[in-house]
N, C-alpha and C positions, 0 to 999 in steps of 0.2 A: 504494500500500500504506500502511496505517496501522499503526503499531507502538506499543504501550503497554508500558512497563516498570514493574513494580510492585516497590518496595522496602518491606519491612515495617519499621516504625520500631523494633520490638523485635528484629528479626532472625529472627523466626519467625512462622509462621501459627498461629493458634489458632482453628480452626473444626471443628465436628463434622459428620459426614455426616448428612444429613436422614433417611436410612433407618435408620441405626444410630448413635445418639448416643454410643456408646462407641467409635466409629471416627472417625479423623481424616478430614477432607475434603481429599484431595490428588489432583490439583491443585485449587486452589480453583475453584469454579464461576464462570464469567464474570459471572453475575448479581450476585455479591457486589460486583464492581468497578462495575458499572452502577448498582447501588443506592447505592453510596457517592458516585458522581458526581451522581446525582439529589439526594441529601441535601445535598451541598455546594452545588449550584446554588440550592436553596431557602434554605438557611441563610446563604449568602453574598450572596443577592439579586443574582445576576449578570444577570438580565434575560432579555429575549426572545431575544437572540442565543445565549445558552447553552442555552436551551430548544430552539431550532431545531437546534443542534449535537447535542444528545442525541437528538432525534427522528431525525436523520440516522443517528446511530450505531446506534440501535435498528433501523433498516431494513436494515442490512448483513447479509450472510450470517454464520452462526455462525463464531466466530474459530478460527484455527489457533493452538494453544498450544504454546510451547516452554518447558518447565519444567525446572529443575535437578533433580538427584538429591536425594532427601530422606532424612532420617534420622528414624526413629520414636523418639519420646520416651515415657517413662512417662506414663500418663494418671492424673489425679487427679479424683475426682468432686467437682464444685463446684455450688453453688446460687447463683442470682442472684435477689435479691428483686425483686418487681414494684413499679414506681414509681407505678402508677395507683391512683386511689381514686374513690369515687362523686362527689366534688366536681367532677370534670372533666366529668361528664355534664351537658349543657345540654338541657333540654326546651323545645321551642317550643310554647307553648300560646296 
């Protein structure tokens, strides 16, 4: 058995449901954790062993999740600016 415990640094999850952005996503979808692990692997340059470990994890059956009770908080509408611009586009000619 593989067990992964997630502790939020801020003590709370901040994620909206993909189908309804005004609703919280609880429990968080396992893909969020997997995406974070992939990002850490590339940003940390952990090499081929880390890549193979993530590929192994990817092949496992869907996880069983044990999540604590949650308390709903008031939602505030927020906007996040986009960081991209056209200078990031590279055309191969």
